[in-house]
VOZADREN-540748 format. One record per residue (C-alpha): residue in three letters; x, y, z. Coordinates in steps of 0.1 Angstrom, whole numbers, padded with zeros to 4 digits, always signed. Example, Ala and Ser with C-alpha at 12.3 -4.5 7.8 and 13.67 -1.06 7.14 Angstrom:
residues 2
ALA+0123-0045+0078;SER+0137-0011+0071;
end
This chain:
residues 517
MET+1046+1011+1565;ALA+1022+1037+1553;ARG+1052+1058+1542;ARG+1066+1029+1522;LEU+1032+1023+1505;GLU+1030+1060+1497;SER+1065+1058+1481;ASN+1056+1027+1461;ARG+1025+1045+1447;PHE+1046+1075+1439;VAL+1071+1053+1420;MET+1044+1036+1400;ASN+1026+1069+1392;THR+1060+1082+1380;VAL+1063+1052+1357;GLN+1028+1058+1343;ARG+1034+1095+1337;THR+1067+1088+1319;MET+1051+1062+1296;ARG+1021+1085+1289;ARG+1046+1112+1279;ALA+1067+1088+1258;GLN+1035+1076+1239;LEU+1031+1110+1225;LEU+1059+1104+1200;PRO+1043+1073+1183;LEU+1009+1088+1185;ALA+1022+1120+1168;ALA+1038+1098+1141;LEU+1005+1081+1136;ALA+0988+1114+1132;LEU+1014+1127+1108;PHE+1017+1096+1085;PHE+0981+1084+1087;GLY+0957+1109+1100;PHE+0971+1139+1082;PRO+0973+1124+1047;VAL+0940+1106+1048;ILE+0921+1135+1062;SER+0938+1161+1041;MET+0931+1141+1010;LEU+0893+1138+1018;VAL+0891+1175+1027;ARG+0910+1189+0997;PHE+0897+1167+0970;LEU+0865+1149+0979;ARG+0833+1164+0965;PRO+0797+1152+0967;GLN+0793+1152+0929;ASP+0824+1128+0927;ILE+0806+1104+0950;VAL+0775+1105+0929;ASP+0795+1099+0897;THR+0812+1069+0911;ILE+0778+1054+0920;SER+0761+1062+0887;THR+0788+1055+0862;SER+0781+1022+0846;SER+0817+1009+0845;LEU+0822+1017+0882;THR+0788+1002+0891;GLN+0801+0970+0876;VAL+0832+0973+0898;TRP+0811+0978+0928;TRP+0789+0948+0920;PHE+0818+0925+0914;THR+0836+0937+0946;THR+0805+0930+0967;TRP+0795+0897+0953;GLN+0830+0882+0952;ALA+0835+0893+0988;SER+0802+0878+0998;ALA+0809+0845+0979;SER+0844+0843+0993;THR+0832+0849+1029;ALA+0804+0823+1025;LEU+0829+0797+1011;THR+0854+0805+1038;VAL+0829+0799+1066;ILE+0815+0768+1049;ILE+0850+0753+1045;GLY+0864+0765+1078;LEU+0836+0758+1102;PRO+0838+0719+1100;LEU+0875+0721+1106;THR+0870+0745+1135;TRP+0843+0722+1150;THR+0867+0692+1149;ILE+0897+0710+1163;ALA+0878+0728+1190;ARG+0856+0699+1202;TYR+0878+0668+1199;SER+0914+0659+1208;PHE+0934+0640+1183;LYS+0971+0636+1174;GLY+0983+0664+1152;SER+0956+0689+1159;LYS+0981+0717+1168;THR+1000+0710+1136;ILE+0968+0714+1116;ILE+0961+0747+1133;GLY+0997+0759+1124;LEU+0994+0747+1088;VAL+0961+0765+1081;THR+0974+0796+1098;VAL+1005+0799+1077;PRO+0988+0814+1046;PHE+0973+0842+1067;PHE+1007+0856+1076;MET+1020+0852+1040;PRO+1018+0880+1014;ALA+0985+0878+0996;VAL+1004+0880+0964;VAL+1023+0848+0973;VAL+0990+0830+0981;ALA+0975+0842+0947;THR+1007+0831+0929;GLY+1002+0796+0944;VAL+0966+0795+0931;ALA+0979+0808+0897;SER+1004+0779+0896;ILE+0974+0756+0896;VAL+0947+0773+0877;ASP+0971+0789+0851;SER+0947+0816+0839;PRO+0928+0845+0857;SER+0894+0834+0868;VAL+0867+0841+0894;ALA+0872+0806+0908;GLY+0909+0814+0914;ILE+0900+0846+0932;LEU+0875+0828+0955;TRP+0900+0800+0962;ALA+0928+0824+0972;HIS+0905+0843+0995;VAL+0895+0810+1012;VAL+0931+0800+1016;PHE+0940+0833+1031;ASN+0910+0836+1055;VAL+0902+0802+1068;ALA+0926+0809+1097;VAL+0904+0837+1108;VAL+0874+0814+1113;VAL+0896+0787+1130;ARG+0912+0812+1154;ILE+0882+0834+1164;VAL+0853+0809+1163;GLY+0875+0780+1176;ALA+0886+0800+1207;ARG+0849+0803+1217;TRP+0837+0769+1206;ALA+0864+0751+1226;LEU+0850+0766+1258;MET+0815+0751+1253;ASP+0806+0725+1279;PRO+0803+0691+1261;ALA+0775+0682+1286;LEU+0752+0705+1266;GLU+0757+0685+1234;ASP+0755+0651+1253;THR+0722+0662+1269;ALA+0707+0672+1236;ALA+0718+0638+1221;ASP+0703+0619+1250;LEU+0670+0637+1244;GLY+0670+0624+1208;ALA+0683+0655+1190;THR+0702+0648+1157;THR+0736+0662+1151;TRP+0722+0689+1129;ARG+0695+0699+1155;THR+0722+0700+1182;PHE+0744+0722+1161;ARG+0714+0746+1152;TYR+0699+0750+1187;ILE+0729+0744+1210;SER+0763+0751+1193;LEU+0753+0778+1168;PRO+0738+0802+1195;TYR+0769+0796+1216;ILE+0793+0807+1189;ALA+0771+0832+1172;ASP+0790+0863+1183;SER+0824+0850+1174;LEU+0811+0837+1141;ARG+0797+0871+1134;GLN+0830+0887+1142;ALA+0850+0863+1120;THR+0825+0867+1091;ALA+0828+0905+1093;ILE+0866+0903+1093;VAL+0867+0880+1064;PHE+0844+0901+1044;MET+0865+0932+1050;PHE+0896+0914+1038;CYS+0878+0901+1007;PHE+0861+0934+1000;SER+0894+0953+1001;SER+0914+0927+0983;PHE+0941+0940+0960;GLY+0970+0916+0958;VAL+0949+0886+0949;ILE+0930+0906+0923;ALA+0962+0920+0908;ILE+0974+0884+0902;LEU+0942+0865+0894;GLY+0917+0891+0883;GLY+0930+0899+0848;ILE+0918+0930+0830;SER+0880+0925+0833;ARG+0878+0916+0870;ARG+0886+0945+0893;THR+0877+0953+0929;ILE+0873+0988+0943;GLU+0908+0985+0958;ALA+0922+0977+0924;GLU+0901+1004+0907;VAL+0915+1031+0931;PHE+0950+1022+0920;ILE+0941+1022+0883;GLN+0923+1055+0885;ALA+0950+1073+0905;VAL+0982+1058+0890;ARG+0974+1047+0855;LEU+0946+1071+0845;GLY+0956+1101+0867;ASP+0919+1106+0878;THR+0926+1114+0915;LYS+0891+1127+0922;THR+0874+1094+0912;ALA+0900+1074+0931;ILE+0895+1094+0963;ALA+0856+1091+0960;LEU+0860+1054+0956;SER+0883+1052+0986;ALA+0859+1072+1008;LEU+0829+1050+0999;GLN+0849+1019+1005;ALA+0860+1032+1039;ILE+0823+1038+1048;VAL+0814+1001+1039;ILE+0844+0987+1058;PHE+0836+1008+1089;ALA+0800+0997+1088;VAL+0809+0960+1084;TYR+0836+0963+1112;THR+0811+0980+1136;ILE+0784+0954+1130;GLY+0808+0925+1132;THR+0826+0935+1164;CYS+0798+0951+1183;GLY+0793+0934+1216;THR+0820+0908+1209;GLN+0851+0899+1228;ASN+0885+0894+1212;ASN+0899+0859+1213;ASP+0936+0862+1204;GLU+0944+0826+1200;LEU+0929+0791+1200;THR+0933+0774+1234;LEU+0924+0737+1233;ALA+0900+0733+1262;THR+0905+0707+1289;GLN+0869+0696+1282;GLN+0880+0682+1248;ARG+0871+0646+1242;THR+0884+0618+1221;THR+0865+0616+1188;PRO+0835+0592+1191;ARG+0836+0563+1168;ARG+0805+0574+1149;PHE+0822+0607+1141;ARG+0856+0595+1131;ILE+0850+0595+1094;ALA+0832+0628+1095;THR+0860+0644+1116;ALA+0887+0630+1092;ILE+0868+0645+1062;ALA+0864+0678+1081;VAL+0901+0680+1087;ILE+0916+0666+1055;ILE+0895+0685+1029;PRO+0899+0721+1043;THR+0936+0714+1050;ALA+0941+0702+1014;ILE+0922+0733+1000;VAL+0945+0756+1021;LEU+0978+0740+1015;ALA+0974+0730+0978;PRO+0984+0765+0964;LEU+1014+0767+0986;VAL+1026+0732+0975;GLY+1017+0741+0940;ALA+1039+0771+0939;ILE+1069+0750+0952;ILE+1062+0722+0926;ARG+1058+0747+0897;SER+1091+0764+0906;PHE+1109+0731+0899;ILE+1089+0720+0868;ILE+1097+0736+0834;ASP+1084+0721+0802;ASN+1070+0691+0822;ALA+1105+0682+0834;PRO+1123+0688+0867;SER+1146+0718+0866;LEU+1164+0744+0887;ASN+1164+0770+0859;ALA+1137+0791+0876;TYR+1161+0798+0905;ARG+1190+0804+0882;TRP+1171+0829+0862;LEU+1160+0846+0895;PHE+1195+0852+0906;ASN+1217+0853+0874;GLY+1204+0887+0862;THR+1178+0873+0837;THR+1150+0892+0855;GLU+1169+0925+0854;SER+1155+0929+0818;ILE+1123+0942+0835;GLY+1141+0960+0863;ILE+1139+0931+0890;ASN+1172+0923+0908;ALA+1162+0894+0931;THR+1190+0898+0955;GLN+1184+0935+0959;THR+1147+0929+0963;ILE+1151+0903+0990;THR+1176+0926+1009;THR+1153+0956+1006;SER+1123+0937+1019;THR+1144+0923+1048;ILE+1157+0958+1057;PHE+1121+0972+1056;ALA+1108+0943+1077;THR+1135+0947+1103;ILE+1129+0985+1106;THR+1092+0979+1108;ALA+1095+0952+1135;LEU+1118+0974+1157;ILE+1099+1006+1154;THR+1064+0992+1156;THR+1072+0969+1185;ALA+1088+0997+1205;SER+1059+1020+1197;ALA+1033+0995+1206;LEU+1051+0986+1239;VAL+1052+1023+1250;ILE+1015+1028+1242;ALA+1005+0996+1259;ALA+1026+1003+1290;ALA+1009+1037+1294;ARG+0977+1018+1302;ASN+0954+1042+1285;LYS+0919+1046+1299;ARG+0909+1072+1273;GLN+0886+1058+1246;PHE+0900+1083+1222;ILE+0935+1068+1221;ASN+0921+1032+1219;THR+0899+1043+1189;ALA+0927+1063+1172;THR+0951+1033+1172;ALA+0924+1011+1158;VAL+0914+1033+1128;PRO+0942+1020+1105;LEU+0925+0985+1108;MET+0894+1000+1092;THR+0913+1018+1064;SER+0925+1000+1034;ALA+0962+1002+1025;VAL+0955+1016+0991;THR+0936+1045+1006;LEU+0966+1052+1028;GLY+0990+1050+0998;LEU+0968+1073+0978;GLY+0966+1098+1006;ILE+1004+1098+1010;ILE+1011+1105+0972;VAL+0984+1132+0972;THR+0995+1149+1004;PHE+1033+1145+1006;ASN+1041+1160+0972;ASP+1049+1196+0977;GLY+1071+1219+0998;ILE+1089+1207+1029;ILE+1068+1175+1030;ASN+1076+1164+0994;TRP+1085+1129+1007;ARG+1066+1106+0984;GLY+1097+1097+0965;GLU+1117+1090+0997;ARG+1128+1054+1003;TRP+1123+1057+1041;LEU+1086+1064+1038;ILE+1079+1028+1028;PRO+1089+1012+1062;ILE+1072+1041+1081;MET+1040+1034+1062;HIS+1045+0997+1070;CYS+1048+1007+1107;VAL+1015+1026+1105;ILE+0997+0996+1091;ALA+1012+0971+1116;LEU+1009+0992+1148;PRO+0972+0984+1156;LEU+0978+0946+1154;ALA+1012+0949+1174;LEU+0994+0970+1200;ARG+0966+0945+1203;THR+0992+0917+1207;LEU+1011+0935+1235;ASP+0982+0952+1254;PRO+0967+0921+1270;ALA+1002+0909+1281;VAL+1009+0943+1297;ARG+0976+0943+1316;ALA+0982+0908+1328;ILE+1013+0918+1348;PRO+1004+0918+1385;GLU+1008+0953+1400;GLU+1019+0937+1433;MET+1052+0926+1416;ARG+1060+0961+1406;GLN+1052+0974+1441;ALA+1072+0947+1457;ALA+1102+0956+1436;ALA+1098+0993+1443;SER+1095+0986+1480;LEU+1129+0969+1478;GLY+1144+1001+1464;ALA+1142+0994+1427;SER+1140+1025+1405;PRO+1112+1028+1379;TRP+1137+1019+1351;ARG+1149+0988+1370;VAL+1114+0977+1377;TRP+1107+0980+1340;CYS+1138+0961+1329;ARG+1136+0934+1356;ILE+1099+0928+1359;ASP+1080+0940+1328;ILE+1104+0931+1300;PRO+1110+0894+1310;LEU+1073+0888+1315;LEU+1065+0905+1282;THR+1093+0888+1261;PRO+1070+0862+1244;ALA+1044+0889+1235;ILE+1072+0912+1222;LYS+1084+0884+1200;ARG+1050+0878+1186;ALA+1045+0915+1180;ALA+1078+0918+1163;GLY+1072+0888+1141;LEU+1037+0899+1131;SER+1050+0934+1123;ALA+1078+0919+1101;ALA+1053+0897+1083;ILE+1030+0926+1076;SER+1059+0945+1061;LEU+1071+0916+1040;GLY+1036+0911+1026;GLU+1023+0946+1023;PHE+1013+0953+0987;GLY+0985+0979+0984;ALA+1001+1010+0998;THR+1036+1000+0987;SER+1024+1000+0950;PHE+1020+1037+0951;LEU+1055+1044+0966;THR+1078+1018+0952;ARG+1107+1028+0930;SER+1134+1008+0912;ASP+1156+1009+0943;SER+1128+1001+0967;THR+1110+0971+0951;THR+1097+0946+0977;ILE+1091+0909+0972;PRO+1053+0913+0966;ILE+1058+0940+0940;ALA+1086+0919+0922;ILE+1063+0888+0921;GLN+1034+0909+0905;GLN+1057+0925+0880;LEU+1072+0891+0870;LEU+1038+0876+0865;GLY+1026+0907+0847;HIS+1051+0903+0818;PRO+1048+0876+0791;GLY+1072+0847+0789;ASP+1078+0814+0807;THR+1111+0826+0820;LEU+1097+0854+0840;THR+1066+0834+0851;HIS+1087+0806+0865;SER+1110+0831+0882;ALA+1079+0844+0900;PHE+1070+0809+0911;ALA+1106+0805+0924;LEU+1104+0837+0944;ALA+1069+0828+0958;ALA+1083+0793+0967;LEU+1111+0809+0986;CYS+1086+0830+1005;VAL+1065+0799+1013;VAL+1094+0780+1027;THR+1108+0810+1046;PHE+1074+0819+1062;THR+1066+0783+1071;LEU+1100+0778+1089;ALA+1098+0812+1107;LEU+1063+0805+1120;ARG+1073+0770+1131;ALA+1103+0785+1149;ALA+1081+0811+1166;
end
């Protein structure tokens, strides 16, 4: 018996050693395509005087101010609109609650450019209100998922006791509910602020010429003005702000990956039914209106129903500005498939290694705290000479998408891997199963749902990535978000309605895909 147990331990240790060796390949790729370009860019080009100039230059000061206040306003609006919806879904059971969760989550997985196009279909002209609306649409799901997962676990007896003692609804929330959800609310607020502070796709569609965030300014300085030093200084300062916000927001909090409706949920009390109905209907309408607006506008031309937008999209009309819709959709699909396969396999290997080293966990999380535009800038600055002159290569775009998607895919798979009972592996090994057979017959079947989620998330990130892709795209590698932005950036109703049609196709496709998942 002792000999068999020793054999089982040997088999399991062999599996762990194999996985730890195998993870060196994705970690090396992460170092090459993320660590090397970003660090090399900062070391070679960043100077203290450049940082001082970016802070003291009046035009850049205005950009910093707009970036900060619009991110703060967007975050506040997102919390104000999302919190009542979160309260209703987390605390009370009602028919259709899961459907509501799915509907408000859909925009989060969509390309930011598509969400911004939906807002543009309603507001028509660039405006601050449109920017704030798009950020709310995109980020309400963050509040619902993170805060809701915590709020759903609160014992209803706490609220009932406060009510019995004469506390009003507001006092109950302030002294009972708010302290209970404070950590998760802080985490959600920090994440929303990070997304809004580093917004690029939304600003590219809805910002116009006079409203630019730091992310947009980095692209303008580097690509349009050729001022690489200023762009790098802006990227460095932005990274410091994002890292500080991320650290403050996530310090001492636990991740809640999904909203689980607690068994302690109650039927909505009669006195709250109107309030809960308002808390559900208004936020849901705010979130879904731009998506519905994009679909409606794609069928309305000159105030009359028409399918011309879809005809223009596929009959060669948009090729006048270099957009071939069929080729663009095919390219995005290929990139998304490659990203899903590579990212999921890499994340699975790293998760299976069961790393206990904090360095590896931190290294795989760093891309979450770095904007996509910073990564794109680092790539065009670094991979432009000698044997690593790759910035014009088509294959670099899906690799870059893998780098951006890997942290989230890993955090989707890691909890599932750690949840597999070790006894099952040992039992299989004791019956003579090889390490490979244990992996195929035990681990993979149990991990299949998480693998599907990780692959879908990676594909969605690839389809929606806009910031870094803007630096590397060429005529033969145009993706859907880039095509939508270019269509909206040219004058003429034909191209504008073609953009609405392409955005509408994305809305329908993402909605059906998420529903199927």
